[in-house]
C-alpha positions in Angstrom: 0.0 0.0 0.0 1.2 3.5 -0.7 0.8 6.5 1.7 -2.6 7.6 0.5 -4.0 4.1 0.5 -2.9 3.6 4.1 -4.5 6.9 5.1 -7.7 6.0 3.2 -7.9 2.7 5.0 -7.6 4.4 8.3 -10.4 6.8 7.4 -12.6 4.0 6.3 -11.9 1.3 8.9 -10.3 2.8 12.0 -12.2 4.8 14.7 -11.3 8.4 14.6 -9.8 8.8 18.1 -6.6 10.5 17.2 -5.6 13.7 15.2 -2.8 12.0 13.2 0.1 13.6 11.5 -0.1 13.1 7.7 2.8 10.6 7.4 2.9 6.8 7.4 5.9 5.6 9.4 7.3 2.4 8.0 10.6 1.5 9.7 13.3 3.0 12.0 16.6 2.4 13.6 18.0 4.2 16.7 16.7 7.7 16.9 15.6 7.9 13.2 12.4 6.8 11.6 11.3 6.7 7.9 8.0 7.0 6.2 6.7 5.0 3.3 7.8 7.7 0.9 11.4 7.3 2.1 11.6 10.6 4.1 13.9 10.4 7.2 12.9 11.9 10.5 14.9 12.6 13.7 12.5 11.3 16.3 12.3 13.5 19.4 9.0 12.0 20.6 9.9 8.3 20.7 6.3 7.1 20.4 5.2 9.2 23.4 8.2 8.4 25.5 8.1 4.7 24.7 11.1 3.9 22.6 13.6 4.6 25.3 16.3 2.3 23.8 15.7 3.4 20.2 13.9 1.8 17.3 14.9 -1.8 16.4 17.3 -2.1 19.3 19.3 -5.2 18.5 19.2 -6.7 21.9 15.5 -6.2 22.2 14.8 -7.5 18.7 16.8 -10.6 19.4 15.0 -11.3 22.7 11.6 -11.0 21.0 12.7 -13.3 18.1 14.1 -15.8 20.4 11.0 -15.9 22.7 8.6 -15.8 19.8 10.1 -19.0 18.5 9.7 -20.6 21.9 6.3 -19.4 23.2 4.4 -16.1 22.8 1.6 -16.6 25.3 0.6 -19.1 28.0 -1.6 -18.0 30.8 -1.2 -16.6 34.3 -2.6 -19.9 35.5 1.0 -21.1 34.8 4.4 -19.7 35.6 6.8 -18.3 33.0 10.5 -17.6 33.3 10.8 -14.1 31.6 8.1 -12.6 33.9 9.9 -14.1 37.0 13.2 -12.6 35.8 11.6 -9.2 35.2 9.9 -9.0 38.5 13.2 -9.7 40.2 15.0 -7.0 38.2 12.3 -4.5 39.1 12.5 -5.4 42.8 16.3 -5.0 42.7 16.0 -1.5 41.3 13.6 -0.3 44.0 12.3 -0.7 47.5 9.3 -2.6 46.2 9.0 -6.4 46.5 6.0 -7.3 44.4 4.9 -6.6 40.8 1.6 -7.0 39.0 2.0 -7.2 35.2 -0.5 -5.7 32.7 -0.4 -4.4 29.2 -0.6 -0.5 29.4 -0.2 2.5 31.7 -3.9 2.8 32.2 -4.1 -0.8 33.3 -1.2 -0.3 35.6 -2.9 2.6 37.2 -6.2 0.8 37.4 -4.4 -2.0 39.4 -2.8 0.7 41.7 -6.2 2.2 42.5 -7.8 -1.1 43.2 -4.9 -2.2 45.3 -4.9 0.9 47.4 -8.6 0.5 48.1 -8.3 -3.1 49.0 -5.2 -2.5 51.2 -6.8 0.3 53.2 -10.5 -0.6 53.1 -11.1 3.1 52.1 -12.5 4.5 48.8 -11.2 8.0 48.2 -8.3 8.8 45.9 -6.9 12.3 45.6 -5.2 13.4 42.4 -4.0 16.6 40.9 -5.5 18.9 38.4 -3.8 18.7 35.0 -2.8 15.1 35.7 -3.2 12.2 33.3 -3.6 8.7 34.5 -5.3 6.8 31.5 -8.5 6.4 29.5 -10.3 3.6 31.2 -13.4 4.7 33.1 -11.6 4.6 36.4 -8.3 6.2 35.3 -10.0 8.9 33.2 -11.9 9.8 36.3 -8.7 9.9 38.3 -7.3 12.2 35.6 -7.6 15.9 36.6 -8.7 17.2 33.2 -12.4 17.5 32.4 -11.8 17.5 28.7 -11.0 13.8 28.9 -13.7 12.7 31.2 -16.7 14.9 30.7 -18.1 13.1 27.5 -18.4 9.8 29.5 -20.5 10.8 32.5 -21.7 9.3 34.8 -18.2 8.7 36.1 -17.1 6.4 39.0 -17.2 8.0 42.4 -14.4 8.3 44.9 -12.1 10.8 43.3 -11.0 14.4 44.3 -8.8 16.7 42.2 -6.7 19.5 43.7 -4.2 22.0 42.2 -0.7 20.6 41.6 2.2 21.8 43.7 -0.3 23.1 46.3 0.3 21.4 49.6 -2.4 23.2 51.5 -5.1 22.2 48.9 -4.0 18.6 49.3 -4.1 18.7 53.1 -7.6 20.3 53.1 -8.8 17.5 50.7 -7.9 14.6 53.0 -10.8 12.9 54.7 -11.4 9.9 56.9 -12.2 7.9 53.7 -8.9 8.9 51.9 -7.2 5.7 50.7 -4.3 7.2 48.7 -2.8 10.3 47.1 -1.9 9.6 43.4 0.5 11.9 41.6 3.0 12.3 38.8 6.3 13.9 39.7 6.2 15.4 36.2 2.9 15.9 34.6 3.6 14.9 31.0 0.2 15.3 29.4 -0.6 18.2 31.6 2.1 20.4 30.2 5.4 18.9 31.5 4.8 20.4 35.0 7.5 19.5 37.5 6.8 18.9 41.2 8.8 21.0 43.6 10.9 19.2 46.2 9.0 21.0 49.0 5.8 19.7 47.6 6.9 16.1 47.3 8.4 16.2 50.8 5.1 17.6 52.1 3.1 15.0 50.3 5.2 12.2 51.8 4.7 13.7 55.3 1.0 14.0 54.8 0.7 10.4 53.8 2.8 9.2 56.8 1.0 11.3 59.3 -2.5 10.4 58.0 -1.8 6.7 57.2 -2.6 7.3 53.6 -0.9 5.4 50.7 1.2 7.3 48.2 0.9 6.2 44.5 3.3 7.6 42.0 2.3 7.3 38.4 5.6 6.7 36.5 4.1 5.6 33.3 5.8 8.4 31.4 8.5 9.4 33.8 9.8 6.0 34.7 12.4 3.6 33.2 15.2 6.1 33.1 13.5 9.0 31.2 14.0 11.6 33.9 17.6 10.7 34.8 17.0 7.9 37.3 15.2 4.6 36.7 12.4 5.8 38.9 11.8 9.6 38.7 10.5 9.6 42.3 14.0 8.7 43.5 15.1 12.1 42.4 13.0 13.5 45.2 14.0 11.0 47.9 10.4 9.8 48.5 9.2 6.3 49.2 5.8 5.7 47.6 3.8 2.6 48.5 2.7 1.9 44.9 4.3 2.9 41.5 3.0 2.3 38.0 5.2 1.8 35.0 4.5 1.2 31.3 5.6 3.1 28.1 9.4 2.7 28.1 9.4 -0.7 29.9 8.9 -2.9 26.8 11.0 -1.0 24.3 7.8 -0.7 22.2 6.1 -3.9 23.2 3.0 -3.3 25.2 3.5 -3.9 28.9 2.4 -2.3 32.2 3.6 -3.0 35.7 2.3 -2.1 39.1 4.9 -2.3 41.9 4.1 -2.3 45.6 5.7 -2.8 49.0 5.3 -6.2 50.6 2.7 -4.9 53.1 0.5 -3.3 50.5 0.9 -6.0 47.9 -0.3 -8.6 50.3 -3.8 -7.2 50.1 -4.2 -8.9 46.7 -5.2 -12.5 46.8 -6.1 -14.9 43.9 -9.2 -13.7 42.2 -8.8 -10.0 43.3 -7.3 -8.8 40.0 -5.9 -10.3 36.8 -5.0 -9.9 33.2 -5.2 -12.4 30.3 -2.1 -11.0 28.5 -0.3 -9.3 31.5 3.1 -10.7 32.1 3.1 -12.8 28.9 6.5 -14.4 27.9 7.0 -12.2 24.8 6.4 -8.8 26.5 8.4 -9.7 29.6 11.3 -11.1 27.6 11.4 -7.8 25.7 11.4 -5.8 28.9 14.1 -8.0 30.4 16.3 -7.1 27.3 15.4 -3.4 27.7 16.5 -3.3 31.3 19.7 -5.2 30.5 20.6 -2.8 27.7 19.8 0.2 29.9 22.2 -1.0 32.6 24.9 -1.9 30.1 24.7 1.5 28.4 23.9 3.5 31.6 21.0 5.2 29.9 19.6 6.8 33.0 22.8 8.7 33.4 22.8 9.6 29.7 19.2 10.8 30.0 20.4 13.1 32.9 23.4 14.5 31.0 21.6 14.9 27.6 18.6 16.4 29.4 20.8 19.1 30.9 22.5 19.7 27.6 19.1 19.9 25.9 17.7 22.4 28.4 20.8 24.6 28.1 20.3 24.7 24.3 16.6 25.4 24.7 17.2 28.2 27.2 19.4 29.8 24.5 16.4 29.9 22.3 14.3 31.2 25.1 16.6 34.1 25.5 16.4 34.7 21.7 12.6 34.5 21.2 10.2 36.4 23.4 7.3 34.0 22.7 9.2 31.2 24.6 8.0 31.7 28.1 9.6 28.7 29.9 11.8 25.6 29.5 11.2 22.9 32.1 11.4 19.2 32.8 13.6 16.4 34.2 16.1 14.4 32.1 14.7 13.8 28.7 11.1 14.8 29.4 11.2 18.5 28.6 8.6 21.1 27.8 8.9 24.4 26.0 6.0 26.7 27.0 5.0 29.2 24.4 2.8 32.3 24.5 0.8 30.9 21.6 -0.5 27.6 20.3 2.2 25.1 19.3 0.5 22.8 16.8 1.8 24.7 13.8 5.4 24.5 15.1 5.0 20.6 15.3 3.9 20.6 11.7 6.8 22.8 10.6 9.3 20.7 12.5 7.9 17.5 10.8 8.4 19.2 7.4 12.0 19.8 8.4 12.5 16.2 9.4 12.1 16.3 13.2 9.2 14.8 15.1 8.1 16.5 18.3 4.7 16.9 20.1 2.6 19.6 21.5 0.6 19.1 24.7 -1.7 21.3 26.8 -2.2 23.5 23.7 1.0 25.6 24.0 3.7 23.3 25.4 6.1 21.6 23.0 7.0 18.3 24.5 10.4 16.8 23.8 10.9 13.1 24.8 13.5 11.4 22.6 15.1 7.9 23.0 17.5 7.8 25.9 20.3 6.9 23.5 20.1 10.4 22.0 23.5 12.2 21.5 24.7 15.8 21.6 24.9 15.8 17.8 21.2 14.7 17.6 20.2 17.4 19.9 22.2 20.0 18.0 20.4 19.0 14.8 17.0 19.3 16.4 17.9 22.7 18.0 19.1 24.0 14.6 15.7 23.0 13.0 13.7 24.5 15.9 15.7 27.7 15.6 14.8 27.9 11.9 11.1 27.4 12.6 11.1 29.9 15.4 12.9 32.5 13.2 10.0 32.2 10.7 7.3 33.1 13.2 
């Protein structure tokens, strides 16, 4: 099929739930992707912060091929080795002892919410405005953005939303029925808003003092993206439950909900499950992702390249008065504009660079963690060209 035929098929047969860019991506390697017409793009969005180890990573591809030849799926009624290996690796990278495997970030967050309610016997979950936790009925209700949840009312009960980085608002929202506080340390979809250290310290104390569980949604921030395997470690906090997804499988769908021994013990057989969660193929891919990340020290590269990227972007901020802020952690970076950013995304694509706009006016940069200074320099050069034309 050619480009137009693929797009026509989408229009005819695929539900219109996305505003898609007018290209058909066909293949890629490392930080570059190519469309069906042969055009090359420097990918600074990585499939929404998914392709942390780059496209067609040899270690991950080999793991997928090897496992596919052995067994793709069994059932959680049986044990499988790749899932056991992955659970141990995740425990060794954290203070958590148990993992529940699923297939996406929304599912990982759904499991987190259910676990918090089961473990505490309470029903209320407090989240932040401008947060994003998924699109299932439960997680879209947890999301603090009415634009995502309003069309699907009536919504499940038991959720409160308070302003982000506002400790007093959080304290005032706590009730006798509060099971957990659920937050992102960087709100990716909400505009790349970064929590302050004072806020996270205060949240930890509120949870400790009120016997409330702390859930950190690391679907977008986790797996090294922010300069540490878990972004919450950068703040020195100890959540009870954490969700992972996006970067964990190197592009293969997988979600994970991690919890401490005490909290995880609330789940017993029959409480929760997933047909495909923890399948041998996805967990073998994730095993390879973690091995590659350790071998190449990608969390540290994300930290260094993120600092380099923000320095370069701040140079553009000083040059153009419509750039109001540059913020983020590691390689999850936002460029806030005084205008809508959609046209800039289009112009960057035309110049061979893929980026994203979120919250209307924030350009979101989230490349693979293997990105180099040379790649960043190329992107900055194109962004400077686009900005100079405004």
